[in-house]
DRENVOTOR-168441 format. One record per residue (C-alpha): residue in three letters; x, y, z. Coordinates in Angstrom, 2 decimals, always signed. Example, Ala and Ser with C-alpha at 12.3 -4.5 7.8 and 13.67 -1.06 7.14 Angstrom:
2
(ALA, (+12.30, -4.50, +7.80))
(SER, (+13.67, -1.06, +7.14))
***
This chain:
346
(MET, (-4.10, -13.50, -20.14))
(THR, (-6.41, -15.88, -21.98))
(VAL, (-8.04, -19.11, -20.91))
(ASP, (-7.20, -22.09, -23.08))
(SER, (-9.96, -22.72, -25.63))
(LYS, (-10.00, -26.42, -24.77))
(ILE, (-10.59, -25.68, -21.07))
(ALA, (-13.38, -23.28, -21.96))
(GLY, (-14.87, -25.99, -24.15))
(GLU, (-14.78, -28.49, -21.27))
(PHE, (-16.35, -25.88, -19.02))
(CYS, (-19.23, -25.33, -21.44))
(GLY, (-19.62, -29.06, -22.00))
(MET, (-20.08, -29.64, -18.27))
(LEU, (-22.56, -26.78, -17.92))
(LEU, (-24.91, -27.35, -20.85))
(PRO, (-26.54, -30.55, -19.51))
(ALA, (-27.05, -28.99, -16.07))
(LYS, (-30.43, -28.53, -14.44))
(LYS, (-29.42, -27.59, -10.90))
(ILE, (-26.16, -25.69, -10.39))
(ALA, (-24.69, -24.74, -7.00))
(ILE, (-21.95, -22.08, -6.88))
(VAL, (-20.02, -22.23, -3.61))
(GLY, (-17.67, -19.77, -1.94))
(HIS, (-15.45, -19.83, +1.14))
(HIS, (-15.77, -19.12, +4.86))
(ASN, (-15.67, -15.41, +5.81))
(PRO, (-16.45, -14.37, +2.22))
(ASP, (-14.65, -11.31, +0.90))
(GLY, (-15.19, -9.14, -2.16))
(ASP, (-13.54, -11.59, -4.54))
(CYS, (-15.60, -14.47, -3.22))
(ILE, (-18.96, -12.69, -3.49))
(GLY, (-17.97, -10.93, -6.72))
(SER, (-17.00, -14.18, -8.43))
(LEU, (-20.11, -16.00, -7.13))
(THR, (-22.63, -13.37, -8.15))
(GLY, (-20.80, -12.66, -11.41))
(MET, (-20.83, -16.33, -12.39))
(LYS, (-24.52, -16.64, -11.49))
(ALA, (-25.41, -13.61, -13.62))
(TRP, (-23.58, -15.11, -16.58))
(LEU, (-25.17, -18.55, -16.11))
(ASP, (-28.61, -16.93, -15.95))
(SER, (-27.78, -15.31, -19.30))
(LEU, (-26.44, -18.57, -20.72))
(PHE, (-29.63, -20.47, -19.90))
(GLY, (-32.05, -17.62, -20.53))
(GLY, (-35.03, -18.61, -22.68))
(LYS, (-34.21, -22.30, -22.48))
(GLU, (-35.56, -25.04, -20.26))
(PRO, (-35.42, -23.65, -16.70))
(VAL, (-32.11, -24.22, -14.93))
(LYS, (-31.86, -23.46, -11.22))
(VAL, (-28.66, -21.64, -10.22))
(SER, (-27.98, -21.16, -6.50))
(THR, (-25.12, -19.46, -4.65))
(LEU, (-23.91, -20.52, -1.21))
(VAL, (-21.30, -19.47, +1.38))
(PRO, (-20.61, -20.87, +4.86))
(ASN, (-21.34, -17.72, +6.87))
(HIS, (-22.27, -14.05, +6.81))
(ILE, (-21.40, -11.62, +4.02))
(PRO, (-19.88, -8.26, +5.06))
(TYR, (-22.52, -5.54, +4.90))
(TYR, (-20.57, -3.33, +2.50))
(LEU, (-20.73, -6.06, -0.18))
(MET, (-24.51, -6.38, -0.10))
(PHE, (-24.96, -3.75, -2.83))
(MET, (-23.93, -6.28, -5.49))
(ASP, (-26.70, -7.75, -7.62))
(GLY, (-27.50, -11.21, -6.28))
(ALA, (-25.73, -10.84, -2.93))
(ASP, (-29.05, -10.84, -1.06))
(SER, (-29.99, -14.22, -2.52))
(VAL, (-26.79, -16.03, -1.46))
(VAL, (-27.69, -18.87, +0.91))
(LEU, (-25.78, -18.80, +4.20))
(TYR, (-25.11, -22.27, +5.59))
(SER, (-24.74, -20.83, +9.09))
(ASP, (-28.29, -19.42, +8.97))
(ASN, (-30.04, -22.16, +6.98))
(PRO, (-28.06, -25.42, +6.98))
(ASP, (-31.05, -27.53, +5.88))
(LYS, (-31.66, -25.41, +2.79))
(ALA, (-27.95, -25.30, +1.91))
(THR, (-27.60, -29.06, +2.34))
(SER, (-30.67, -29.69, +0.17))
(ILE, (-29.30, -27.46, -2.61))
(LEU, (-25.95, -29.26, -2.59))
(GLU, (-27.44, -32.74, -2.45))
(GLU, (-29.81, -32.04, -5.35))
(ALA, (-27.21, -30.26, -7.52))
(ASP, (-25.97, -31.99, -10.66))
(THR, (-23.17, -29.42, -11.05))
(ILE, (-21.16, -27.73, -8.29))
(ILE, (-18.83, -24.80, -9.05))
(CYS, (-16.38, -23.82, -6.30))
(MET, (-15.01, -20.28, -6.56))
(ASP, (-12.05, -18.56, -4.88))
(LEU, (-10.91, -21.50, -2.75))
(ASN, (-8.15, -24.03, -3.17))
(ASP, (-9.26, -26.41, -0.45))
(LEU, (-12.77, -27.69, +0.32))
(ALA, (-12.01, -27.24, +4.02))
(ARG, (-12.60, -23.53, +3.39))
(THR, (-16.28, -24.30, +2.84))
(GLU, (-16.47, -25.52, +6.46))
(GLU, (-19.49, -27.82, +7.06))
(MET, (-20.27, -28.00, +3.34))
(ALA, (-16.98, -29.73, +2.52))
(ASP, (-18.09, -33.30, +3.24))
(ILE, (-21.38, -32.78, +1.42))
(ILE, (-19.51, -31.59, -1.68))
(ARG, (-16.99, -34.43, -1.52))
(LYS, (-19.74, -37.06, -1.28))
(SER, (-21.83, -35.52, -4.06))
(ALA, (-22.03, -37.31, -7.41))
(ALA, (-22.42, -33.94, -9.14))
(ARG, (-19.99, -32.69, -11.76))
(LYS, (-17.49, -30.48, -9.92))
(ILE, (-15.66, -27.43, -11.24))
(LEU, (-13.01, -25.42, -9.39))
(ILE, (-12.14, -21.85, -10.45))
(ASP, (-9.39, -20.39, -8.27))
(HIS, (-6.17, -18.37, -8.15))
(HIS, (-4.51, -19.76, -5.01))
(PRO, (-1.52, -22.13, -5.17))
(PHE, (-1.75, -25.87, -4.56))
(PRO, (-5.43, -26.52, -5.41))
(GLU, (-6.99, -29.62, -3.87))
(LYS, (-7.65, -32.34, -6.43))
(PHE, (-11.37, -32.91, -5.96))
(ALA, (-12.89, -31.40, -9.11))
(ASP, (-13.63, -32.93, -12.50))
(LEU, (-12.41, -29.68, -14.06))
(THR, (-9.89, -27.42, -12.34))
(VAL, (-9.33, -23.95, -13.76))
(SER, (-6.42, -22.73, -11.66))
(GLU, (-4.00, -19.88, -12.35))
(THR, (-1.90, -18.04, -9.78))
(GLU, (-0.69, -15.32, -12.15))
(VAL, (-3.96, -13.43, -11.97))
(SER, (-5.19, -10.88, -9.48))
(SER, (-8.23, -12.77, -8.27))
(ALA, (-10.76, -15.52, -8.86))
(SER, (-12.96, -12.81, -10.37))
(GLU, (-10.33, -12.02, -12.98))
(LEU, (-9.87, -15.69, -13.83))
(ALA, (-13.65, -16.08, -14.08))
(TRP, (-13.75, -13.08, -16.45))
(TRP, (-11.32, -14.61, -18.94))
(LEU, (-13.08, -17.97, -18.71))
(ILE, (-16.48, -16.36, -19.24))
(CYS, (-15.18, -14.31, -22.18))
(GLU, (-13.95, -17.48, -23.94))
(ALA, (-17.07, -19.46, -23.01))
(SER, (-19.30, -16.65, -24.29))
(LEU, (-17.61, -16.80, -27.69))
(LYS, (-18.25, -20.55, -27.84))
(THR, (-21.89, -20.34, -26.78))
(GLY, (-22.89, -16.99, -28.29))
(THR, (-23.87, -15.73, -24.84))
(GLU, (-24.03, -12.05, -23.97))
(ILE, (-22.21, -11.10, -20.78))
(PRO, (-24.70, -9.08, -18.72))
(VAL, (-23.67, -5.85, -17.05))
(GLU, (-24.46, -7.36, -13.61))
(CYS, (-21.81, -10.01, -14.26))
(LYS, (-19.25, -7.41, -15.29))
(ALA, (-19.94, -5.19, -12.27))
(SER, (-19.63, -8.11, -9.83))
(LEU, (-16.38, -9.40, -11.34))
(TYR, (-14.92, -5.87, -11.43))
(THR, (-15.80, -5.48, -7.73))
(GLY, (-14.15, -8.79, -6.88))
(MET, (-11.01, -7.93, -8.81))
(MET, (-10.83, -4.41, -7.35))
(THR, (-11.20, -5.57, -3.75))
(ASP, (-8.72, -8.44, -4.03))
(THR, (-6.06, -6.08, -5.37))
(ASN, (-6.72, -3.54, -2.59))
(ASN, (-7.87, -1.08, -5.25))
(PHE, (-5.09, -2.01, -7.71))
(CYS, (-2.27, -1.96, -5.15))
(ASN, (-1.50, -5.69, -4.73))
(SER, (-1.21, -8.71, -7.03))
(VAL, (-1.77, -6.63, -10.14))
(PHE, (-0.83, -8.05, -13.55))
(PRO, (-1.09, -6.56, -17.05))
(SER, (-4.17, -8.71, -17.58))
(THR, (-5.77, -7.07, -14.53))
(PHE, (-5.69, -3.64, -16.15))
(LEU, (-6.87, -5.13, -19.43))
(MET, (-9.87, -6.64, -17.68))
(ALA, (-10.62, -3.34, -15.91))
(SER, (-10.41, -1.50, -19.23))
(GLN, (-12.71, -3.93, -21.03))
(ILE, (-15.31, -3.79, -18.27))
(ALA, (-15.07, +0.01, -17.98))
(GLU, (-15.83, +0.25, -21.69))
(ALA, (-19.02, -1.70, -21.02))
(GLY, (-20.34, +1.23, -19.00))
(ILE, (-20.49, -0.14, -15.46))
(ASP, (-20.91, +2.43, -12.70))
(ARG, (-17.35, +2.43, -11.37))
(GLU, (-17.99, +5.46, -9.15))
(LYS, (-20.83, +3.67, -7.38))
(ILE, (-18.71, +0.57, -6.84))
(GLN, (-15.83, +2.68, -5.51))
(MET, (-18.17, +4.54, -3.16))
(GLU, (-19.83, +1.38, -1.84))
(ILE, (-16.52, -0.40, -1.19))
(MET, (-14.30, +2.42, +0.01))
(ASN, (-16.63, +5.00, +1.55))
(SER, (-19.57, +3.21, +3.16))
(PHE, (-18.23, +2.27, +6.57))
(SER, (-19.76, +3.32, +9.88))
(GLU, (-18.45, +5.99, +12.24))
(GLU, (-17.72, +3.24, +14.76))
(ARG, (-15.55, +1.40, +12.23))
(MET, (-13.52, +4.57, +11.61))
(ARG, (-13.01, +5.06, +15.35))
(LEU, (-12.04, +1.40, +15.70))
(MET, (-9.41, +1.82, +13.02))
(GLY, (-7.97, +4.80, +14.87))
(LEU, (-7.85, +2.85, +18.13))
(MET, (-6.16, -0.11, +16.42))
(LEU, (-3.37, +2.10, +15.10))
(LYS, (-2.97, +4.03, +18.35))
(ASP, (-3.26, +1.32, +21.00))
(LYS, (-3.38, -2.10, +19.37))
(MET, (-0.36, -2.04, +17.04))
(THR, (+3.09, -3.33, +17.97))
(VAL, (+6.06, -2.60, +15.71))
(TYR, (+9.22, -4.73, +15.57))
(PRO, (+11.75, -2.53, +13.73))
(ASP, (+14.48, -5.16, +13.60))
(LEU, (+12.07, -7.62, +11.97))
(LYS, (+10.59, -4.96, +9.68))
(ALA, (+7.23, -6.15, +10.93))
(ALA, (+4.12, -4.97, +12.74))
(VAL, (+1.14, -6.69, +14.32))
(LEU, (-2.42, -5.57, +15.11))
(VAL, (-4.53, -7.45, +17.67))
(LEU, (-8.31, -7.08, +17.72))
(ASP, (-9.84, -8.69, +20.82))
(GLN, (-13.49, -9.47, +21.51))
(GLU, (-13.86, -6.75, +24.14))
(THR, (-12.80, -4.11, +21.62))
(LYS, (-15.09, -5.59, +18.97))
(ASP, (-18.04, -5.38, +21.35))
(LYS, (-17.20, -1.81, +22.38))
(TYR, (-17.28, -0.62, +18.77))
(ASN, (-20.28, -2.73, +17.69))
(TYR, (-18.10, -4.71, +15.31))
(ARG, (-19.80, -6.17, +12.22))
(ASP, (-18.41, -8.72, +9.78))
(GLY, (-16.08, -6.87, +7.43))
(ASP, (-15.29, -3.92, +9.72))
(SER, (-11.63, -4.94, +9.93))
(GLU, (-11.28, -5.31, +6.15))
(GLY, (-8.07, -3.59, +5.06))
(PHE, (-6.67, -3.16, +8.58))
(VAL, (-3.85, -5.63, +7.90))
(ASN, (-2.57, -3.43, +5.09))
(LEU, (-2.25, -0.30, +7.24))
(PRO, (+1.13, -1.05, +8.89))
(LEU, (+2.64, -1.61, +5.44))
(LYS, (+2.28, +2.13, +4.88))
(ILE, (+5.08, +2.63, +7.45))
(ARG, (+8.53, +3.08, +5.94))
(ASP, (+10.65, -0.07, +6.27))
(ILE, (+7.76, -2.25, +7.47))
(GLU, (+7.58, -5.22, +5.10))
(ILE, (+5.44, -7.72, +7.04))
(SER, (+2.09, -7.08, +8.69))
(ALA, (-0.20, -9.33, +10.74))
(LEU, (-3.74, -8.90, +12.01))
(PHE, (-5.11, -11.23, +14.70))
(THR, (-8.88, -11.08, +15.23))
(GLN, (-10.54, -12.92, +18.09))
(GLY, (-13.47, -15.02, +16.92))
(ASN, (-15.78, -17.75, +18.11))
(GLY, (-13.46, -20.57, +19.20))
(TYR, (-10.42, -19.45, +17.22))
(ILE, (-8.29, -16.44, +16.31))
(LYS, (-8.37, -15.39, +12.67))
(VAL, (-4.93, -14.67, +11.20))
(SER, (-4.27, -12.33, +8.28))
(LEU, (-0.73, -11.80, +6.96))
(ARG, (+0.60, -9.43, +4.30))
(SER, (+4.04, -8.53, +2.97))
(LYS, (+5.51, -6.07, +0.52))
(GLY, (+9.01, -7.50, +0.41))
(ALA, (+10.53, -10.86, -0.42))
(VAL, (+9.10, -12.71, +2.59))
(SER, (+6.62, -15.46, +1.70))
(VAL, (+3.75, -15.05, +4.15))
(ASN, (+2.18, -18.07, +2.45))
(ARG, (+4.98, -20.28, +3.78))
(LEU, (+5.02, -18.47, +7.12))
(CYS, (+1.30, -19.10, +7.48))
(ARG, (+1.61, -22.76, +6.55))
(LEU, (+4.34, -23.34, +9.10))
(PHE, (+2.95, -21.46, +12.09))
(PHE, (-0.67, -20.38, +11.55))
(ASN, (-2.59, -23.35, +10.13))
(GLY, (-3.27, -21.72, +6.79))
(GLY, (-1.78, -20.46, +3.56))
(GLY, (-2.55, -18.34, +0.54))
(HIS, (-0.41, -16.23, -1.76))
(GLU, (+3.24, -15.24, -1.40))
(ARG, (+2.30, -11.76, -0.17))
(ALA, (-1.20, -12.36, +1.22))
(ALA, (-2.18, -15.30, +3.39))
(GLY, (-4.50, -16.28, +6.20))
(GLY, (-5.02, -18.93, +8.82))
(ARG, (-6.30, -19.69, +12.31))
(LEU, (-4.95, -20.19, +15.81))
(TYR, (-6.71, -22.52, +18.23))
(ASP, (-6.25, -22.81, +22.00))
(LYS, (-4.11, -19.69, +22.22))
(PRO, (-5.16, -16.72, +24.40))
(ILE, (-5.52, -13.48, +22.48))
(GLU, (-3.07, -11.85, +24.93))
(GLU, (-0.30, -14.17, +23.71))
(VAL, (-0.65, -13.90, +19.94))
(ALA, (+1.65, -10.88, +19.48))
(ASP, (+4.48, -12.67, +21.28))
(TYR, (+3.76, -15.85, +19.34))
(PHE, (+3.93, -13.90, +16.08))
(GLU, (+7.27, -12.34, +17.03))
(LYS, (+8.81, -15.69, +18.01))
(SER, (+7.44, -17.43, +14.91))
(LEU, (+8.72, -14.72, +12.61))
(ARG, (+12.19, -14.79, +14.19))
(LEU, (+12.34, -18.56, +13.72))
(PHE, (+11.11, -18.24, +10.13))
(LEU, (+13.55, -15.50, +9.16))
(GLY, (+16.31, -17.54, +10.81))
(GLY, (+15.73, -20.35, +8.38))
(PHE, (+13.32, -22.59, +10.28))
(SER, (+11.72, -25.38, +8.24))
(ALA, (+9.33, -28.06, +9.38))
***
């Protein structure tokens, strides 16, 4: 794909006067979120290099999974949960705010109201459907693998306009974001995705290192947790062609769970023949996190919007459940799915 030259021109026009830029990602940041944030920051540092100093900051609502910390710039991302005063100050002083990999400011949690009230120029770069209309410039495209891929095509066009070199750190971060959001090129892959991968590979990034850090850097406890989830915590509904995994707090504590340890678990039941819908429910602090995936014609985006207070893509979506005991979520999922497949509509 290509990003329209006019949009890239507007993007550059909004950036060039900037003195303080804040790049913001979503709650429970994943590889695409951190990849797109750190990739954009690396490119902006290159864009403004040698000119009057421009401060570029990156922010997310809460902790980054440990296996993503190898990316250049990940250790300098400000966590609102750990330092709300600093995060608030950055947002209030920013003259330009770029939101990455989110279609709704609610996904920035406590930062949402601060961003809405800000007089800063606002830019949204995202690949989810139905983007909230809060930005002065919205770069939104659902027919791409990830926000990182969309950012790549935007940066490529903007670099031509500004004569800016795309640093290798930017390429490595965006490749990581794209690779993780496609589950290592298994989901939401388009021809442009492979073209991006090819172009970045030609630039000489260390793809083996990225692969090793993402796929082969988990703890022994995480591996044992995955085995337990498949053995004792998975329920299969053959007539619905569905399966559900439930991760409760007691199990998390037993296996010294860290943010990101359940990454990829929701995809595991889809490896079963005839299973087309998978759900993962993870007990959290005050709510249950919902992750839904499908490999058939079922829209888990719509399912999530109707029953799980969320949304996302047609085959990958997420949400939350409040005031529901973890012991009841599997039954709730089954009943919700039966209603949905039976034609329920709100």
